[in-house]
C-alpha positions, 0 to 999 in steps of 0.5 A: 537497490531493489527494482524500483516499484509501481503503482498497483503493486502491493508491498511489506513496509513500512515498519510498526512499532508493537510492544518491543517488535517490529511489524512490517505493514502491508500497503498498496502503491498509489503513486507512479513515476510521476511522484517527484521522488520516484524510485527512492519514495512512493505514496501508498495506502495501508492495509489492515486485517481490521473491517473498519466502517470505511475501508475496501476488502481485498478480493479474489477479483481485485488481484491481478497477481498474487494475493494476501493469505488473511483477509484484508482490507485497504484504507483510503483515509491511511495514505502516507509516503513510503521509503524504498529503503523501508519496504522490508520482508516480514519476519518469517521470510528468512530467504526473500529480499523482496517483499513482493505481495502482488498486484491489484486491478488498476480500477481498483487502486484508482478508486482507493486514490478517488477516495483519499483524495476526499479526505483532504480539505475541500479546495484541495479535494475539488481540484481533481 
């Protein structure tokens, strides 16, 4: 098994089907060892190159380590579970078996997680 991922890590996965191609999608891991299925599953927020109205641009100041080559955005409304087994390197990475992209600043990921909660129904969002 590959190393356990940590909150703030950015990875490639899960896959999205585009026509007949499988396309890894980058994401930000929001959960930590408190997740009930850690390290086999994580709660993540999607990353995209589309500048949605409610997405947050990833700037150099947000990265503690690593980075991504294209202008990218984190979508706090796009939160989903990700199985560790579904984290894959992009097809162009022949040699790499750990699709680690980098680590984001804690304050930035916390902001994404706090905003994600606002997309849940009122009583759930108000518990925080």
